[in-house]
Every structure is written in C-alpha cells, then in structure tokens.
C-alpha positions as CSV (number, residue, x, y, z in Angstrom):
1,X,-13.4,15.8,8.7
2,X,-10.6,15.3,6.2
3,X,-9.6,11.7,5.4
4,X,-6.7,11.5,2.9
5,X,-6.8,8.0,1.4
6,X,-3.2,7.2,2.3
7,X,-3.4,4.4,4.9
8,X,0.3,4.9,5.9
9,X,1.3,8.4,7.0
10,X,4.0,10.1,4.9
11,X,5.0,13.7,4.9
12,X,5.1,13.7,1.1
13,X,1.5,12.6,0.7
14,X,-0.6,12.9,3.9
15,X,1.0,16.1,5.1
16,X,0.9,17.6,1.6
17,X,-2.8,17.1,1.7
18,X,-3.0,19.1,4.9
19,X,-0.8,21.8,3.3
20,X,-3.2,22.0,0.4
21,X,-6.2,22.2,2.7
22,X,-4.5,24.9,4.8
23,X,-3.7,26.9,1.6
24,X,-7.4,26.8,0.6
25,X,-8.6,27.8,4.0
26,X,-6.3,30.8,4.1
27,X,-8.7,32.5,1.7
28,X,-11.6,32.2,4.0
29,X,-12.5,34.7,6.6
30,X,-14.3,32.2,8.8
31,X,-12.7,28.8,9.4
32,X,-14.7,25.7,10.0
33,X,-14.1,23.2,12.8
34,X,-11.7,20.7,11.4
35,X,-10.6,17.1,12.2
36,X,-7.8,15.7,10.1
37,X,-7.3,11.9,10.1
38,X,-3.6,11.3,9.5
39,X,-3.7,7.6,8.6
40,X,-5.2,4.1,9.3
41,X,-2.4,1.7,8.6
42,X,-3.3,-0.6,11.6
43,X,-7.1,-0.2,11.5
44,X,-8.5,-3.8,11.8
45,X,-11.3,-3.3,9.2
46,X,-8.8,-2.0,6.7
47,X,-6.4,-4.9,7.3
48,X,-9.3,-7.3,7.1
49,X,-10.4,-5.9,3.8
50,X,-6.9,-6.2,2.4
51,X,-6.5,-9.8,3.6
52,X,-10.0,-10.7,2.2
53,X,-9.1,-9.2,-1.2
54,X,-6.0,-11.3,-1.4
55,X,-7.6,-14.5,-0.2
56,X,-10.5,-14.2,-2.6
57,X,-8.2,-13.6,-5.5
58,X,-6.0,-16.5,-4.7
59,X,-9.0,-18.8,-4.2
60,X,-10.3,-17.9,-7.6
61,X,-7.0,-17.7,-9.5
62,X,-4.8,-20.0,-7.6
63,X,-2.1,-18.9,-5.1
64,X,1.4,-18.1,-6.2
65,X,4.4,-19.4,-4.4
66,X,5.0,-16.1,-2.8
67,X,3.1,-12.9,-2.0
68,X,4.7,-9.5,-2.6
69,X,3.2,-6.6,-0.7
70,X,4.4,-3.5,-2.6
71,X,4.2,0.0,-1.2
72,X,5.1,3.3,-2.8
73,X,8.7,4.2,-2.1
74,X,10.3,7.2,-0.5
75,X,13.8,8.5,0.0
76,X,15.7,6.9,3.0
77,X,16.6,10.4,4.2
78,X,12.9,11.0,5.0
79,X,12.8,8.0,7.3
80,X,16.0,9.1,9.0
81,X,14.4,12.5,9.6
82,X,11.6,10.8,11.5
83,X,8.9,10.0,9.0
84,X,7.0,6.9,10.3
85,X,6.0,5.7,6.8
86,X,8.4,2.7,6.5
87,X,7.5,1.4,10.0
88,X,3.8,1.8,9.2
89,X,4.2,-0.1,5.9
90,X,5.9,-2.9,7.6
91,X,3.3,-3.0,10.4
92,X,0.5,-3.2,7.7
93,X,2.3,-5.9,5.8
94,X,2.9,-8.1,8.8
95,X,-0.7,-7.8,9.9
96,X,-2.0,-8.8,6.5
97,X,0.4,-11.8,6.3
98,X,-0.7,-12.9,9.8
99,X,-4.4,-12.7,8.8
100,X,-3.6,-14.9,5.8
101,X,-1.7,-17.4,7.8
102,X,1.6,-16.8,5.9
103,X,4.9,-17.7,7.4
104,X,8.4,-16.4,6.9
105,X,9.5,-16.9,3.3
106,X,6.0,-16.9,1.9
107,X,5.7,-13.1,1.7
108,X,7.7,-9.9,1.6
109,X,7.1,-6.1,1.9
110,X,8.9,-4.1,-0.8
111,X,8.9,-0.5,-2.2
112,X,8.3,0.7,-5.7
113,X,8.3,3.8,-7.8
114,X,11.7,5.1,-6.9
115,X,13.4,7.8,-9.1
116,X,16.4,10.1,-8.9
117,X,19.9,9.4,-7.7
118,X,19.4,9.0,-4.0
119,X,18.9,5.8,-2.0
120,X,15.2,4.9,-1.4
121,X,13.6,2.5,1.0
122,X,14.5,-1.1,0.4
123,X,14.0,-3.8,-0.6
124,X,13.0,-2.6,-4.1
125,X,10.0,-4.3,-5.7
126,X,11.6,-4.7,-9.1
127,X,14.9,-6.0,-7.7
128,X,13.0,-8.5,-5.6
129,X,11.0,-9.8,-8.5
130,X,14.2,-10.3,-10.5
131,X,15.9,-12.1,-7.5
132,X,12.9,-14.4,-7.0
133,X,12.8,-15.3,-10.7
134,X,16.5,-16.1,-10.7
135,X,16.1,-18.2,-7.5
136,X,13.5,-20.3,-9.4
137,X,10.3,-18.9,-8.0
138,X,7.8,-19.4,-10.9
139,X,4.6,-17.8,-9.6
140,X,4.0,-14.7,-7.6
141,X,1.0,-12.6,-6.4
142,X,1.4,-8.9,-5.9
143,X,-0.8,-6.6,-3.9
144,X,-0.3,-2.9,-3.1
145,X,-1.8,-2.2,0.4
146,X,-0.9,1.5,0.3
147,X,-3.0,2.3,-2.7
148,X,-6.7,2.8,-1.9
149,X,-7.6,2.6,-5.6
150,X,-5.8,1.5,-8.7
151,X,-3.8,4.0,-10.7
152,X,-0.8,4.1,-13.1
153,X,1.6,3.0,-10.4
154,X,-0.4,-0.2,-9.8
155,X,-1.9,-1.0,-13.2
156,X,1.0,0.1,-15.4
157,X,4.1,-0.1,-13.2
158,X,3.2,-3.2,-11.4
159,X,0.6,-4.9,-13.6
160,X,2.5,-4.4,-16.9
161,X,6.2,-3.4,-16.5
162,X,7.0,-5.5,-13.4
163,X,5.0,-8.4,-14.8
164,X,7.2,-8.3,-18.0
165,X,10.3,-8.0,-15.8
166,X,9.4,-11.1,-13.8
167,X,8.4,-13.2,-16.8
168,X,11.4,-12.2,-18.9
169,X,13.7,-13.2,-15.9
170,X,12.2,-16.8,-15.9
171,X,9.0,-16.4,-13.9
172,X,6.0,-18.2,-15.4
173,X,2.9,-16.6,-13.6
174,X,2.5,-13.1,-12.3
175,X,-0.8,-12.2,-10.8
176,X,-1.6,-8.6,-9.8
177,X,-4.3,-8.4,-7.2
178,X,-6.4,-5.3,-7.7
179,X,-6.5,-2.5,-5.0
180,X,-9.5,-2.3,-2.7
181,X,-11.2,0.2,-5.0
182,X,-14.9,0.1,-4.5
183,X,-15.1,-3.3,-2.8
184,X,-17.9,-3.3,-0.2
185,X,-15.3,-4.3,2.5
186,X,-13.3,-1.2,1.7
187,X,-16.3,1.1,1.9
188,X,-17.3,-0.6,5.2
189,X,-13.7,-0.1,6.6
190,X,-13.7,3.6,5.8
191,X,-17.2,3.9,7.4
192,X,-15.9,2.1,10.5
193,X,-13.0,4.5,10.6
194,X,-14.9,7.7,10.4
195,X,-18.2,7.0,12.1
196,X,-17.0,7.1,15.7
197,X,-15.0,10.2,15.0
198,X,-18.0,12.0,13.4
199,X,-20.1,11.0,16.4
200,X,-17.5,12.4,18.8
201,X,-17.2,15.7,16.9
C-alpha cells in the first residue's frame, strides 16, 4: 500500500508520487501487488484531528478574531483542466469549520506559495492577511490542513514571513497553529484510513 501524505489530491503532488513509484518499479522484473491511496481530504478521523488541533491551540492561546485555513497553491489552469484539488481543499476547510462551530465571516480558505507569472488559485493567503489587517482585524489564527507535517512552507512562509506581513499592516496578534505532525490523533487517523484497506487486500 502506498499512502502519499497529501490529504487533497493534486496531479503535481499525489500523481507525481505515483510517477516516482512507477519509475522505481520499472527496474524490477517481478512487480508486487499494489494499492495506491490517492487522498483523504474528507476522511472523518483526519478532519476530527485537524479540528481538535485548532480547538486545543485556541483554548490554550486564546482564539483570534478569524481563522485562516491556508492550503498550498496551484495554477488555475490545472483546476480548469480537471484537477480536483481546489474543490477538495474547500471541502476540507468547510468540514473543519463546521466541526469548530464557526460561521460565515469567522474563517476563510486561502492558497499560499504561488510563484511565476500565471494566475494561481485565489484567494491568496498573503493578500487576505493584508486585507484583514487593513479592515481592522487585530488577531488571526492560521492552520494549514494540507500539510501533514510542518516544513519551510508552514514554519518560514506562514510562521515568519506572513506573520511579519500581518503585523506590519496593523495586525496585533498572529498565531500559527502547528501541523498535525506526530499528534496521536493524526497517527490514529492514518491508522483508521489504512487498516480496513489492508484487511481487504
């Protein structure tokens, strides 16, 4: 069984993992049986783990006025070509917000890490933070549901650069909520995800 740790399917990430696997298997004379799990954006245990991480952080640190759920970006042309990534991100975000009891105006799903001249999925995370600060929002919490573990794009891009952006634009408190990482609920969610499939195969 192959489980890429990308909850939301995207050709640039999930499918590229399969391409790498296929390239490695081409060197083998005898191929194993294979089950490739393409995503888990709406799996209840994953969504519960995300919501719990946010709720626990806000209970300990205090809740910001708004919650930003930031996902890695991708070019709009990929979505137009049929990639389900954007829709899956929005489904994940809405399910997390529902579990937290958040209403309209209390949260937003955005996209980060864009580069190059083309148009990427919107709304952009950095532009949203600037807009909120200029509107008078003083405290925000940011969580990145598409990242199974923290990395440069969460710790440096979000936790440092976007924090500075928000504070310099007039915000007063920016709280980055860590990725699921090795939280027991994350491990349990992945276990719930694969156990029935392993039993069936």
